[in-house]
C-alpha positions as CSV (number, residue, x, y, z in Angstrom):
1,X,7.1,-3.1,0.8
2,X,8.8,-1.5,-2.2
3,X,7.4,0.0,-5.4
4,X,8.4,2.8,-7.8
5,X,7.8,5.5,-5.2
6,X,8.0,3.9,-1.7
7,X,10.2,1.5,0.4
8,X,9.0,0.8,3.9
9,X,9.5,-1.9,6.5
10,X,7.1,-2.5,9.4
11,X,7.6,-5.0,12.2
12,X,5.1,-5.9,14.8
13,X,6.4,-7.2,18.1
14,X,4.0,-9.3,20.1
15,X,3.8,-12.1,22.7
16,X,1.3,-14.2,20.8
17,X,-1.6,-12.4,22.2
18,X,-0.9,-8.7,22.6
19,X,1.0,-6.2,20.4
20,X,4.0,-5.0,22.4
21,X,5.5,-2.6,19.9
22,X,5.7,-1.4,16.3
23,X,8.9,-0.6,14.4
24,X,9.0,1.3,11.1
25,X,11.8,1.9,8.7
26,X,11.2,4.5,6.1
27,X,13.8,3.8,3.4
28,X,12.4,5.8,0.5
29,X,9.4,8.1,0.6
30,X,7.8,10.6,-1.9
31,X,7.6,13.4,0.7
32,X,10.1,14.4,3.4
33,X,7.3,14.3,6.0
34,X,6.3,10.7,5.4
35,X,8.5,9.1,8.1
36,X,6.8,11.2,10.8
37,X,3.6,9.4,10.1
38,X,5.0,6.3,11.8
39,X,3.9,7.7,15.1
40,X,0.2,6.9,14.3
41,X,1.1,3.2,14.7
42,X,2.0,3.7,18.3
43,X,-1.7,3.4,19.1
44,X,-1.5,-0.4,18.3
45,X,0.6,-1.0,21.3
46,X,-1.3,-2.9,23.9
47,X,-4.0,-4.0,21.5
48,X,-4.8,-7.7,21.2
49,X,-3.3,-9.5,18.2
50,X,-6.4,-9.9,15.9
51,X,-7.2,-9.6,12.3
52,X,-7.9,-6.0,11.1
53,X,-6.4,-2.7,12.2
54,X,-8.4,-1.2,15.0
55,X,-7.7,2.5,14.4
56,X,-10.1,5.4,14.4
57,X,-10.5,7.6,11.4
58,X,-8.5,10.5,13.0
59,X,-5.6,8.2,13.7
60,X,-5.7,6.8,10.2
61,X,-5.5,10.2,8.5
62,X,-2.5,11.1,10.7
63,X,-0.8,7.9,9.5
64,X,0.7,6.7,6.3
65,X,-1.5,4.6,4.0
66,X,1.4,2.3,3.1
67,X,2.6,1.8,6.7
68,X,-1.0,1.0,7.7
69,X,-1.3,-1.5,4.9
70,X,1.9,-3.2,6.0
71,X,0.9,-3.2,9.7
72,X,-2.3,-4.9,8.8
73,X,-0.5,-7.5,6.7
74,X,2.0,-8.0,9.5
75,X,-0.7,-8.6,12.0
76,X,-2.5,-11.0,9.7
77,X,0.7,-12.9,9.1
78,X,1.4,-13.2,12.8
79,X,-1.9,-15.1,13.1
80,X,-0.8,-17.6,10.4
81,X,1.4,-20.7,10.9
82,X,3.4,-20.0,7.7
83,X,6.8,-18.4,8.4
84,X,7.0,-16.4,5.2
85,X,4.6,-14.9,2.7
86,X,5.6,-12.9,-0.4
87,X,3.5,-10.9,-2.9
88,X,4.9,-9.9,-6.2
89,X,2.8,-7.5,-8.3
90,X,3.1,-6.1,-11.8
91,X,0.9,-3.3,-13.2
92,X,0.9,-2.0,-16.7
93,X,-1.2,0.9,-18.0
94,X,-2.2,1.0,-21.7
95,X,-4.3,3.3,-23.9
96,X,-7.2,4.9,-22.2
97,X,-5.9,3.7,-18.8
98,X,-6.8,0.0,-19.5
99,X,-4.7,-1.7,-16.9
100,X,-3.2,-5.1,-16.7
101,X,-2.5,-6.1,-13.1
102,X,-1.0,-9.4,-11.9
103,X,-0.1,-10.9,-8.5
104,X,1.9,-13.9,-7.6
105,X,1.8,-15.3,-4.0
106,X,5.0,-17.2,-3.0
107,X,5.8,-17.5,-6.6
108,X,2.5,-18.9,-7.7
109,X,0.2,-16.8,-10.0
110,X,-3.0,-15.8,-8.3
111,X,-4.6,-12.9,-10.1
112,X,-4.4,-11.6,-13.6
113,X,-6.7,-8.6,-13.9
114,X,-7.8,-6.4,-16.8
115,X,-9.2,-3.2,-15.5
116,X,-11.3,-0.8,-17.5
117,X,-13.0,2.3,-16.2
118,X,-11.9,1.5,-12.7
119,X,-13.6,-2.0,-12.7
120,X,-12.2,-5.5,-13.1
121,X,-13.1,-7.2,-16.4
122,X,-13.5,-11.0,-16.5
123,X,-12.9,-13.8,-14.0
124,X,-14.5,-14.3,-10.6
125,X,-14.3,-10.6,-9.9
126,X,-15.9,-9.5,-13.2
127,X,-17.6,-6.1,-12.8
128,X,-16.3,-5.3,-9.4
129,X,-15.1,-1.7,-9.1
130,X,-11.7,-1.3,-7.4
131,X,-13.2,1.3,-5.1
132,X,-15.6,-1.3,-3.6
133,X,-13.4,-4.3,-3.8
134,X,-13.4,-4.9,-0.1
135,X,-17.2,-4.9,0.1
136,X,-17.9,-7.0,-3.0
137,X,-14.8,-9.1,-3.0
138,X,-15.5,-10.5,0.5
139,X,-18.4,-12.5,-0.9
140,X,-16.4,-14.0,-3.7
141,X,-13.0,-14.6,-2.3
142,X,-11.5,-16.4,0.7
143,X,-10.0,-14.2,3.4
144,X,-6.5,-15.0,2.2
145,X,-7.3,-14.2,-1.4
146,X,-9.1,-11.1,-0.4
147,X,-6.0,-9.9,1.4
148,X,-4.0,-10.5,-1.8
149,X,-6.6,-8.7,-3.9
150,X,-6.5,-5.6,-1.7
151,X,-2.7,-5.6,-2.0
152,X,-3.0,-5.6,-5.8
153,X,-5.6,-2.9,-5.7
154,X,-3.1,-0.7,-3.8
155,X,-0.4,-1.4,-6.5
156,X,-2.9,-0.3,-9.2
157,X,-3.5,2.9,-7.3
158,X,0.2,3.7,-6.9
159,X,0.9,3.0,-10.5
160,X,-1.2,6.0,-11.5
161,X,1.7,8.2,-10.4
162,X,3.7,7.0,-13.4
163,X,1.8,9.5,-15.6
164,X,3.0,12.4,-13.4
165,X,6.4,14.0,-13.2
166,X,6.6,13.8,-9.4
167,X,9.9,15.7,-9.2
168,X,8.2,18.7,-10.8
169,X,5.8,18.9,-7.8
170,X,7.4,21.0,-5.0
171,X,5.0,19.9,-2.1
172,X,2.2,17.5,-1.6
173,X,-0.2,20.5,-1.5
174,X,0.6,21.2,-5.1
175,X,-1.3,18.1,-6.2
176,X,-3.8,17.9,-3.4
177,X,-4.9,21.5,-2.6
178,X,-8.6,20.7,-3.4
179,X,-8.6,17.1,-1.9
180,X,-9.6,16.1,1.6
181,X,-6.7,14.8,3.7
182,X,-6.2,11.1,3.4
183,X,-2.8,10.7,5.1
184,X,-0.3,12.6,7.2
185,X,1.5,14.3,4.4
186,X,-1.8,15.5,2.9
187,X,-3.0,17.1,6.2
188,X,-3.7,20.8,5.5
189,X,-1.2,22.0,8.0
190,X,1.5,19.6,6.8
191,X,1.2,20.2,3.0
192,X,3.5,23.2,3.0
193,X,6.1,21.2,4.8
194,X,5.8,18.1,2.7
195,X,8.6,18.8,0.3
196,X,9.2,16.4,-2.6
197,X,12.0,13.9,-2.1
198,X,13.4,14.6,-5.6
199,X,15.2,11.7,-7.3
200,X,13.6,9.1,-5.1
201,X,11.5,7.4,-7.7
202,X,12.7,4.1,-9.2
203,X,11.7,2.5,-12.5
204,X,11.9,-1.2,-11.9
205,X,10.7,-2.0,-15.4
206,X,13.7,-0.1,-16.8
207,X,16.1,-1.5,-14.3
208,X,15.0,-5.1,-15.1
209,X,14.9,-6.2,-11.5
210,X,12.2,-6.8,-8.8
211,X,11.6,-4.5,-5.9
212,X,13.2,-5.7,-2.6
213,X,15.9,-7.5,-4.6
214,X,18.5,-5.6,-2.5
215,X,17.0,-7.2,0.6
216,X,16.7,-10.8,-0.6
């Protein structure tokens, strides 16, 4: 997974029934502490290979949101017969934070969202708030399409950082001092240690290439 601010790789090793191990490669992270969050995925070892991450709330908050997303996608993919699946997403913010968000799956367009006030406008998901997409989307989408929709929701969320000069923020606590912890680098005891990885952001729109192109 790669976007403007992150580049992670997660591999699930399994025997077809049980998860035997999890491997994480943190290639590019917003905070220097992010790679340490990979330890939270160790709790997956020994679990049966089944859809959905089975992690308690404390384990999740000690992990990395993006690593957890990837682990869930990897597990779901291991249960499919297809050897490869690729999502490509584009998000563009306009005046008043009206957002255009598009997703292609294996090169085929699947979603083209217009988002206003945090909700999807038009189409089969019309009126669904992004915050409750999992709840409301499950009644309107197939499991495969819901997985893709949740991936696109994450891309929309990450795109909000484009409005912030991330390199001007010394630690994660500088932007999250009043927020409840949602990941390892935002834990209260970690925030002073979570220094900004300055210069790590990429602008793929400006570079004119897709994320992960170095790996393809």
